[in-house]
VOFIMI-907207 format. One record per residue: x, z, y of N, C-alpha, C, O in turn; residue in one letter; residue number from 0. Coordinates in nm, 2 decimals, decimal comma. Layout:
BEGIN
(r (X; Z; Y); (X; Z; Y); (X; Z; Y); (X; Z; Y); 'A'; NUM) ...
//
This chain:
BEGIN
(r (-1,00; -1,80; 1,08); (-1,03; -1,76; 1,21); (-1,19; -1,78; 1,22); (-1,25; -1,87; 1,16); 'M'; 0) (r (-1,26; -1,69; 1,29); (-1,40; -1,69; 1,31); (-1,44; -1,75; 1,44); (-1,38; -1,73; 1,54); 'N'; 1) (r (-1,55; -1,81; 1,44); (-1,60; -1,85; 1,56); (-1,70; -1,76; 1,62); (-1,78; -1,71; 1,54); 'D'; 2) (r (-1,71; -1,71; 1,74); (-1,79; -1,62; 1,80); (-1,86; -1,67; 1,92); (-1,79; -1,74; 2,00); 'Y'; 3) (r (-1,99; -1,65; 1,93); (-2,05; -1,68; 2,05); (-2,02; -1,59; 2,17); (-1,95; -1,49; 2,15); 'N'; 4) (r (-2,05; -1,62; 2,28); (-2,03; -1,53; 2,40); (-2,05; -1,39; 2,37); (-1,96; -1,31; 2,39); 'T'; 5) (r (-2,18; -1,36; 2,33); (-2,21; -1,21; 2,31); (-2,13; -1,15; 2,21); (-2,10; -1,04; 2,22); 'Q'; 6) (r (-2,10; -1,21; 2,10); (-2,02; -1,16; 1,99); (-1,88; -1,14; 2,04); (-1,82; -1,04; 2,00); 'Q'; 7) (r (-1,82; -1,24; 2,12); (-1,69; -1,22; 2,16); (-1,68; -1,09; 2,26); (-1,58; -1,02; 2,25); 'A'; 8) (r (-1,78; -1,07; 2,34); (-1,78; -0,95; 2,42); (-1,78; -0,82; 2,34); (-1,70; -0,73; 2,36); 'I'; 9) (r (-1,89; -0,83; 2,24); (-1,90; -0,71; 2,16); (-1,77; -0,68; 2,08); (-1,73; -0,57; 2,08); 'E'; 10) (r (-1,71; -0,78; 2,02); (-1,57; -0,76; 1,95); (-1,47; -0,71; 2,04); (-1,40; -0,61; 2,01); 'L'; 11) (r (-1,46; -0,77; 2,16); (-1,36; -0,72; 2,26); (-1,38; -0,58; 2,30); (-1,28; -0,50; 2,30); 'G'; 12) (r (-1,50; -0,54; 2,32); (-1,52; -0,40; 2,36); (-1,49; -0,31; 2,24); (-1,43; -0,20; 2,25); 'M'; 13) (r (-1,53; -0,35; 2,11); (-1,48; -0,28; 1,99); (-1,33; -0,26; 1,97); (-1,28; -0,15; 1,94); 'L'; 14) (r (-1,27; -0,37; 2,00); (-1,12; -0,36; 2,00); (-1,07; -0,26; 2,10); (-1,00; -0,17; 2,07); 'V'; 15) (r (-1,11; -0,27; 2,22); (-1,07; -0,17; 2,33); (-1,11; -0,03; 2,29); (-1,03; 0,06; 2,31); 'L'; 16) (r (-1,22; -0,01; 2,23); (-1,28; 0,13; 2,20); (-1,18; 0,18; 2,08); (-1,12; 0,29; 2,09); 'C'; 17) (r (-1,17; 0,11; 1,98); (-1,10; 0,16; 1,86); (-0,95; 0,18; 1,90); (-0,88; 0,27; 1,86); 'V'; 18) (r (-0,90; 0,09; 1,99); (-0,76; 0,10; 2,02); (-0,73; 0,23; 2,10); (-0,64; 0,30; 2,09); 'G'; 19) (r (-0,83; 0,25; 2,20); (-0,82; 0,37; 2,28); (-0,84; 0,50; 2,21); (-0,77; 0,60; 2,23); 'R'; 20) (r (-0,94; 0,49; 2,10); (-0,97; 0,61; 2,02); (-0,87; 0,65; 1,91); (-0,84; 0,76; 1,88); 'E'; 21) (r (-0,81; 0,53; 1,85); (-0,74; 0,56; 1,73); (-0,61; 0,48; 1,70); (-0,56; 0,47; 1,59); 'A'; 22) (r (-0,56; 0,43; 1,81); (-0,44; 0,34; 1,80); (-0,32; 0,40; 1,72); (-0,24; 0,33; 1,66); 'R'; 23) (r (-0,32; 0,54; 1,74); (-0,20; 0,62; 1,66); (-0,23; 0,65; 1,53); (-0,15; 0,72; 1,47); 'G'; 24) (r (-0,34; 0,62; 1,48); (-0,39; 0,65; 1,34); (-0,36; 0,54; 1,24); (-0,30; 0,44; 1,28); 'E'; 25) (r (-0,38; 0,56; 1,12); (-0,37; 0,47; 1,01); (-0,47; 0,35; 1,03); (-0,57; 0,35; 1,10); 'S'; 26) (r (-0,44; 0,24; 0,95); (-0,54; 0,14; 0,95); (-0,69; 0,19; 0,90); (-0,79; 0,15; 0,96); 'Y'; 27) (r (-0,69; 0,27; 0,80); (-0,80; 0,33; 0,74); (-0,88; 0,41; 0,83); (-1,00; 0,40; 0,84); 'E'; 28) (r (-0,80; 0,49; 0,92); (-0,88; 0,57; 1,03); (-0,92; 0,48; 1,14); (-1,03; 0,51; 1,19); 'A'; 29) (r (-0,86; 0,38; 1,17); (-0,91; 0,28; 1,27); (-1,03; 0,22; 1,23); (-1,13; 0,20; 1,30); 'M'; 30) (r (-1,03; 0,18; 1,10); (-1,15; 0,10; 1,04); (-1,26; 0,21; 1,03); (-1,38; 0,17; 1,06); 'L'; 31) (r (-1,24; 0,34; 1,01); (-1,34; 0,45; 1,01); (-1,40; 0,46; 1,14); (-1,52; 0,47; 1,15); 'G'; 32) (r (-1,32; 0,45; 1,24); (-1,37; 0,46; 1,39); (-1,47; 0,35; 1,41); (-1,58; 0,36; 1,47); 'V'; 33) (r (-1,42; 0,23; 1,37); (-1,50; 0,10; 1,40); (-1,63; 0,11; 1,32); (-1,74; 0,07; 1,36); 'A'; 34) (r (-1,62; 0,16; 1,20); (-1,75; 0,16; 1,12); (-1,84; 0,27; 1,17); (-1,96; 0,25; 1,16); 'Y'; 35) (r (-1,79; 0,39; 1,22); (-1,88; 0,48; 1,28); (-1,95; 0,43; 1,41); (-2,06; 0,48; 1,44); 'S'; 36) (r (-1,89; 0,34; 1,47); (-1,96; 0,26; 1,58); (-2,07; 0,17; 1,52); (-2,18; 0,16; 1,56); 'I'; 37) (r (-2,02; 0,09; 1,42); (-2,11; 0,00; 1,35); (-2,24; 0,09; 1,30); (-2,35; 0,04; 1,31); 'R'; 38) (r (-2,20; 0,21; 1,25); (-2,32; 0,27; 1,18); (-2,42; 0,32; 1,29); (-2,53; 0,33; 1,26); 'N'; 39) (r (-2,38; 0,36; 1,41); (-2,46; 0,38; 1,53); (-2,55; 0,26; 1,57); (-2,67; 0,27; 1,59); 'R'; 40) (r (-2,48; 0,15; 1,57); (-2,55; 0,02; 1,60); (-2,66; -0,01; 1,50); (-2,77; -0,05; 1,54); 'V'; 41) (r (-2,63; 0,01; 1,38); (-2,73; -0,02; 1,28); (-2,83; 0,10; 1,27); (-2,94; 0,08; 1,21); 'E'; 42) (r (-2,82; 0,20; 1,32); (-2,92; 0,31; 1,32); (-2,94; 0,36; 1,48); (-2,91; 0,48; 1,51); 'N'; 43) (r (-3,01; 0,27; 1,56); (-3,03; 0,29; 1,70); (-3,10; 0,43; 1,72); (-3,19; 0,47; 1,65); 'P'; 44) (r (-3,04; 0,51; 1,82); (-3,10; 0,63; 1,86); (-3,06; 0,66; 2,00); (-3,04; 0,57; 2,08); 'R'; 45) (r (-3,05; 0,79; 2,03); (-3,01; 0,82; 2,17); (-2,87; 0,77; 2,20); (-2,84; 0,76; 2,32); 'Y'; 46) (r (-2,78; 0,74; 2,11); (-2,64; 0,70; 2,14); (-2,64; 0,55; 2,18); (-2,54; 0,50; 2,22); 'W'; 47) (r (-2,75; 0,47; 2,17); (-2,76; 0,33; 2,21); (-2,82; 0,25; 2,10); (-2,84; 0,29; 1,99); 'G'; 48) (r (-2,85; 0,12; 2,14); (-2,92; 0,04; 2,05); (-2,85; -0,10; 2,02); (-2,90; -0,19; 1,94); 'R'; 49) (r (-2,73; -0,11; 2,07); (-2,65; -0,23; 2,04); (-2,50; -0,19; 2,06); (-2,47; -0,08; 2,09); 'D'; 50) (r (-2,42; -0,29; 2,03); (-2,27; -0,26; 2,04); (-2,23; -0,21; 2,17); (-2,17; -0,11; 2,18); 'W'; 51) (r (-2,26; -0,27; 2,27); (-2,22; -0,23; 2,41); (-2,28; -0,10; 2,45); (-2,21; -0,01; 2,50); 'I'; 52) (r (-2,41; -0,08; 2,43); (-2,47; 0,05; 2,48); (-2,41; 0,17; 2,39); (-2,39; 0,28; 2,44); 'S'; 53) (r (-2,39; 0,14; 2,27); (-2,32; 0,26; 2,19); (-2,19; 0,29; 2,24); (-2,16; 0,40; 2,27); 'V'; 54) (r (-2,11; 0,18; 2,26); (-1,97; 0,22; 2,31); (-1,96; 0,27; 2,45); (-1,87; 0,35; 2,49); 'M'; 55) (r (-2,06; 0,24; 2,53); (-2,05; 0,28; 2,67); (-2,14; 0,40; 2,71); (-2,15; 0,44; 2,83); 'S'; 56) (r (-2,21; 0,45; 2,61); (-2,29; 0,57; 2,63); (-2,20; 0,68; 2,70); (-2,10; 0,71; 2,65); 'H'; 57) (r (-2,25; 0,74; 2,80); (-2,16; 0,84; 2,87); (-2,12; 0,97; 2,79); (-2,03; 1,04; 2,83); 'P'; 58) (r (-2,19; 0,99; 2,69); (-2,15; 1,12; 2,62); (-2,09; 1,09; 2,48); (-2,07; 1,18; 2,40); 'E'; 59) (r (-2,05; 0,97; 2,46); (-1,99; 0,92; 2,33); (-1,84; 0,92; 2,31); (-1,78; 1,01; 2,25); 'A'; 60) (r (-1,79; 0,82; 2,39); (-1,64; 0,80; 2,38); (-1,56; 0,83; 2,50); (-1,57; 0,74; 2,59); 'Y'; 61) (r (-1,49; 0,94; 2,52); (-1,43; 0,97; 2,65); (-1,33; 0,86; 2,69); (-1,30; 0,85; 2,81); 'S'; 62) (r (-1,29; 0,78; 2,59); (-1,20; 0,68; 2,65); (-1,26; 0,55; 2,71); (-1,20; 0,46; 2,75); 'S'; 63) (r (-1,40; 0,56; 2,71); (-1,47; 0,45; 2,76); (-1,56; 0,48; 2,88); (-1,62; 0,39; 2,94); 'M'; 64) (r (-1,57; 0,60; 2,92); (-1,67; 0,65; 3,02); (-1,60; 0,61; 3,15); (-1,47; 0,60; 3,15); 'V'; 65) (r (-1,67; 0,60; 3,26); (-1,61; 0,57; 3,38); (-1,51; 0,69; 3,44); (-1,54; 0,81; 3,42); 'P'; 66) (r (-1,41; 0,65; 3,51); (-1,31; 0,76; 3,54); (-1,37; 0,87; 3,63); (-1,32; 0,98; 3,63); 'P'; 67) (r (-1,49; 0,85; 3,69); (-1,53; 0,96; 3,77); (-1,59; 1,07; 3,68); (-1,62; 1,19; 3,72); 'T'; 68) (r (-1,62; 1,04; 3,55); (-1,67; 1,13; 3,46); (-1,57; 1,20; 3,38); (-1,60; 1,32; 3,33); 'R'; 69) (r (-1,46; 1,14; 3,35); (-1,37; 1,19; 3,27); (-1,22; 1,15; 3,31); (-1,20; 1,05; 3,37); 'D'; 70) (r (-1,13; 1,24; 3,28); (-0,99; 1,20; 3,32); (-0,90; 1,17; 3,19); (-0,78; 1,18; 3,20); 'N'; 71) (r (-0,97; 1,13; 3,09); (-0,90; 1,09; 2,96); (-0,79; 0,98; 3,00); (-0,83; 0,87; 3,05); 'D'; 72) (r (-0,67; 1,01; 2,96); (-0,56; 0,92; 2,99); (-0,58; 0,77; 2,92); (-0,53; 0,67; 2,96); 'P'; 73) (r (-0,66; 0,78; 2,80); (-0,69; 0,65; 2,74); (-0,77; 0,55; 2,81); (-0,78; 0,44; 2,77); 'N'; 74) (r (-0,83; 0,59; 2,93); (-0,90; 0,51; 3,01); (-0,82; 0,41; 3,07); (-0,87; 0,31; 3,12); 'L'; 75) (r (-0,69; 0,42; 3,07); (-0,59; 0,33; 3,13); (-0,51; 0,25; 3,02); (-0,41; 0,18; 3,05); 'R'; 76) (r (-0,56; 0,26; 2,89); (-0,49; 0,18; 2,79); (-0,57; 0,05; 2,76); (-0,69; 0,04; 2,75); 'V'; 77) (r (-0,49; -0,05; 2,76); (-0,55; -0,18; 2,73); (-0,46; -0,25; 2,62); (-0,35; -0,21; 2,60); 'Y'; 78) (r (-0,52; -0,34; 2,56); (-0,44; -0,41; 2,44); (-0,31; -0,47; 2,49); (-0,30; -0,53; 2,60); 'P'; 79) (r (-0,21; -0,44; 2,41); (-0,08; -0,48; 2,45); (-0,02; -0,57; 2,33); (0,02; -0,51; 2,22); 'D'; 80) (r (-0,02; -0,69; 2,34); (0,03; -0,79; 2,25); (0,17; -0,77; 2,20); (0,21; -0,83; 2,10); 'P'; 81) (r (0,25; -0,70; 2,27); (0,38; -0,66; 2,23); (0,39; -0,54; 2,13); (0,49; -0,52; 2,06); 'T'; 82) (r (0,28; -0,47; 2,13); (0,27; -0,35; 2,04); (0,21; -0,38; 1,90); (0,09; -0,42; 1,90); 'N'; 83) (r (0,28; -0,35; 1,80); (0,22; -0,40; 1,67); (0,10; -0,32; 1,63); (0,02; -0,37; 1,55); 'S'; 84) (r (0,08; -0,20; 1,69); (-0,04; -0,11; 1,66); (-0,17; -0,19; 1,70); (-0,28; -0,17; 1,64); 'R'; 85) (r (-0,16; -0,27; 1,80); (-0,27; -0,34; 1,85); (-0,32; -0,45; 1,75); (-0,44; -0,47; 1,73); 'W'; 86) (r (-0,23; -0,50; 1,68); (-0,27; -0,60; 1,58); (-0,35; -0,53; 1,46); (-0,45; -0,58; 1,42); 'Q'; 87) (r (-0,31; -0,42; 1,42); (-0,39; -0,33; 1,33); (-0,54; -0,30; 1,40); (-0,64; -0,31; 1,33); 'L'; 88) (r (-0,53; -0,27; 1,51); (-0,66; -0,24; 1,59); (-0,75; -0,36; 1,57); (-0,86; -0,35; 1,53); 'V'; 89) (r (-0,71; -0,47; 1,61); (-0,79; -0,59; 1,62); (-0,84; -0,62; 1,47); (-0,96; -0,66; 1,46); 'I'; 90) (r (-0,75; -0,61; 1,37); (-0,79; -0,64; 1,24); (-0,89; -0,54; 1,20); (-0,99; -0,58; 1,14); 'E'; 91) (r (-0,88; -0,41; 1,22); (-0,98; -0,31; 1,18); (-1,11; -0,33; 1,25); (-1,22; -0,32; 1,19); 'A'; 92) (r (-1,11; -0,36; 1,39); (-1,23; -0,38; 1,46); (-1,30; -0,51; 1,41); (-1,43; -0,51; 1,39); 'A'; 93) (r (-1,23; -0,61; 1,38); (-1,30; -0,74; 1,33); (-1,35; -0,72; 1,19); (-1,46; -0,77; 1,15); 'E'; 94) (r (-1,28; -0,65; 1,11); (-1,33; -0,62; 0,97); (-1,47; -0,54; 0,97); (-1,57; -0,57; 0,90); 'A'; 95) (r (-1,47; -0,44; 1,06); (-1,60; -0,35; 1,07); (-1,70; -0,44; 1,14); (-1,82; -0,43; 1,10); 'A'; 96) (r (-1,68; -0,52; 1,24); (-1,77; -0,60; 1,31); (-1,83; -0,70; 1,21); (-1,95; -0,72; 1,20); 'Y'; 97) (r (-1,75; -0,76; 1,12); (-1,80; -0,85; 1,03); (-1,85; -0,79; 0,90); (-1,91; -0,86; 0,82); 'L'; 98) (r (-1,84; -0,67; 0,89); (-1,88; -0,58; 0,77); (-1,82; -0,64; 0,64); (-1,89; -0,66; 0,54); 'D'; 99) (r (-1,69; -0,67; 0,66); (-1,62; -0,72; 0,54); (-1,58; -0,63; 0,43); (-1,61; -0,65; 0,31); 'I'; 100) (r (-1,50; -0,52; 0,47); (-1,46; -0,44; 0,35); (-1,56; -0,35; 0,30); (-1,55; -0,30; 0,18); 'P'; 101) (r (-1,66; -0,32; 0,37); (-1,76; -0,21; 0,34); (-1,73; -0,08; 0,42); (-1,62; -0,07; 0,47); 'G'; 102) (r (-1,82; 0,00; 0,43); (-1,81; 0,12; 0,52); (-1,72; 0,23; 0,45); (-1,76; 0,29; 0,36); 'D'; 103) (r (-1,62; 0,24; 0,51); (-1,52; 0,35; 0,45); (-1,55; 0,49; 0,50); (-1,48; 0,59; 0,46); 'N'; 104) (r (-1,64; 0,50; 0,57); (-1,67; 0,64; 0,62); (-1,82; 0,67; 0,58); (-1,87; 0,77; 0,63); 'V'; 105) (r (-1,87; 0,60; 0,50); (-2,00; 0,62; 0,41); (-2,13; 0,66; 0,52); (-2,20; 0,76; 0,50); 'H'; 106) (r (-2,14; 0,58; 0,62); (-2,25; 0,61; 0,71); (-2,23; 0,71; 0,81); (-2,32; 0,74; 0,88); 'G'; 107) (r (-2,10; 0,77; 0,84); (-2,06; 0,85; 0,94); (-2,10; 0,78; 1,08); (-2,09; 0,66; 1,10); 'A'; 108) (r (-2,14; 0,87; 1,17); (-2,17; 0,83; 1,30); (-2,09; 0,89; 1,40); (-2,09; 0,85; 1,52); 'T'; 109) (r (-2,02; 0,99; 1,37); (-1,94; 1,08; 1,46); (-1,80; 1,11; 1,40); (-1,79; 1,10; 1,28); 'H'; 110) (r (-1,70; 1,14; 1,47); (-1,58; 1,19; 1,43); (-1,52; 1,27; 1,54); (-1,55; 1,26; 1,66); 'Y'; 111) (r (-1,43; 1,36; 1,50); (-1,34; 1,42; 1,60); (-1,21; 1,44; 1,54); (-1,19; 1,43; 1,42); 'Y'; 112) (r (-1,11; 1,46; 1,63); (-0,97; 1,49; 1,59); (-0,94; 1,63; 1,54); (-1,00; 1,72; 1,60); 'D'; 113) (r (-0,86; 1,64; 1,44); (-0,85; 1,79; 1,37); (-0,78; 1,87; 1,48); (-0,77; 1,99; 1,46); 'S'; 114) (r (-0,73; 1,82; 1,58); (-0,67; 1,91; 1,67); (-0,77; 1,99; 1,75); (-0,73; 2,09; 1,82); 'S'; 115) (r (-0,90; 1,96; 1,73); (-1,00; 2,03; 1,79); (-1,07; 2,13; 1,69); (-1,18; 2,18; 1,72); 'L'; 116) (r (-1,00; 2,15; 1,57); (-1,07; 2,23; 1,47); (-1,10; 2,38; 1,52); (-1,20; 2,44; 1,48); 'D'; 117) (r (-1,03; 2,43; 1,61); (-1,05; 2,57; 1,65); (-1,17; 2,58; 1,74); (-1,23; 2,68; 1,76); 'N'; 118) (r (-1,20; 2,46; 1,81); (-1,32; 2,45; 1,89); (-1,37; 2,32; 1,88); (-1,36; 2,24; 1,97); 'D'; 119) (r (-1,44; 2,30; 1,77); (-1,50; 2,15; 1,75); (-1,61; 2,13; 1,84); (-1,66; 2,22; 1,91); 'P'; 120) (r (-1,66; 2,00; 1,85); (-1,77; 1,96; 1,92); (-1,90; 2,02; 1,88); (-1,92; 2,05; 1,76); 'P'; 121) (r (-1,99; 2,05; 1,97); (-2,12; 2,12; 1,93); (-2,19; 2,05; 1,83); (-2,24; 2,11; 1,74); 'A'; 122) (r (-2,19; 1,92; 1,82); (-2,26; 1,84; 1,72); (-2,20; 1,87; 1,58); (-2,26; 1,87; 1,48); 'W'; 123) (r (-2,07; 1,89; 1,58); (-2,01; 1,92; 1,44); (-2,05; 2,06; 1,39); (-2,05; 2,09; 1,27); 'A'; 124) (r (-2,08; 2,15; 1,48); (-2,12; 2,29; 1,44); (-2,27; 2,30; 1,41); (-2,32; 2,41; 1,36); 'K'; 125) (r (-2,35; 2,19; 1,44); (-2,49; 2,18; 1,41); (-2,51; 2,19; 1,26); (-2,44; 2,12; 1,18); 'D'; 126) (r (-2,61; 2,27; 1,21); (-2,62; 2,27; 1,07); (-2,68; 2,13; 1,00); (-2,68; 2,12; 0,88); 'P'; 127) (r (-2,73; 2,05; 1,09); (-2,78; 1,93; 1,04); (-2,67; 1,82; 1,02); (-2,69; 1,72; 0,95); 'S'; 128) (r (-2,55; 1,85; 1,08); (-2,44; 1,75; 1,07); (-2,37; 1,76; 0,93); (-2,35; 1,88; 0,88); 'S'; 129) (r (-2,33; 1,66; 0,88); (-2,27; 1,67; 0,75); (-2,14; 1,60; 0,75); (-2,12; 1,48; 0,79); 'Q'; 130) (r (-2,03; 1,68; 0,71); (-1,91; 1,63; 0,70); (-1,90; 1,54; 0,59); (-1,94; 1,57; 0,47); 'H'; 131) (r (-1,84; 1,42; 0,62); (-1,84; 1,32; 0,51); (-1,69; 1,29; 0,45); (-1,67; 1,30; 0,33); 'I'; 132) (r (-1,59; 1,27; 0,55); (-1,45; 1,24; 0,50); (-1,36; 1,27; 0,61); (-1,40; 1,27; 0,73); 'I'; 133) (r (-1,24; 1,30; 0,57); (-1,13; 1,31; 0,67); (-1,04; 1,19; 0,63); (-1,01; 1,16; 0,51); 'D'; 134) (r (-0,99; 1,12; 0,74); (-0,89; 1,01; 0,73); (-0,79; 1,04; 0,83); (-0,82; 1,04; 0,95); 'I'; 135) (r (-0,66; 1,06; 0,78); (-0,56; 1,11; 0,87); (-0,60; 1,23; 0,95); (-0,64; 1,33; 0,89); 'G'; 136) (r (-0,60; 1,23; 1,08); (-0,63; 1,36; 1,16); (-0,78; 1,34; 1,20); (-0,82; 1,42; 1,28); 'S'; 137) (r (-0,86; 1,26; 1,15); (-1,00; 1,24; 1,21); (-1,09; 1,28; 1,09); (-1,08; 1,24; 0,98); 'L'; 138) (r (-1,19; 1,37; 1,14); (-1,30; 1,43; 1,06); (-1,43; 1,35; 1,09); (-1,49; 1,36; 1,20); 'R'; 139) (r (-1,47; 1,28; 1,00); (-1,61; 1,21; 1,01); (-1,73; 1,27; 0,96); (-1,73; 1,33; 0,85); 'F'; 140) (r (-1,83; 1,26; 1,04); (-1,96; 1,33; 1,01); (-2,08; 1,24; 1,03); (-2,08; 1,14; 1,11); 'F'; 141) (r (-2,19; 1,27; 0,95); (-2,32; 1,22; 0,99); (-2,39; 1,32; 1,07); (-2,40; 1,43; 1,02); 'K'; 142) (r (-2,43; 1,28; 1,19); (-2,48; 1,39; 1,29); (-2,60; 1,33; 1,35); (-2,62; 1,21; 1,36); 'A'; 143) (r (-2,68; 1,42; 1,39); (-2,81; 1,38; 1,46); (-2,79; 1,39; 1,61); (-2,88; 1,35; 1,68); 'N'; 144) 
//
């Protein structure tokens, strides 16, 4: 077990919430990929934020984390459930990426979207400067500007 200071505990808690809301139905590897895409944004500060909290709470980043007045994403109402085994995987993936233990399984990707959006992908995915990196499960990971 790791010891975390207050700031680290808040960051990791937010990361668990974000990964769980975004990818709890995916494989461990996809959850880890989501967590690493967040870490990659933190390590490359830009318009999307400069630290763990600002990256995850950026209004244009994660629909499952924006205030309800901005989006009606049903994942806004999802919180960790200790009786659901999927959440243990979420916690493990979030902590692994937070500690940078296994290494970046999405090779620097900063964005992703679900393949269910393939017919109408996000604008950033269509931008010629975006580079498709890897698919894990139903998630498509990109390096995007």
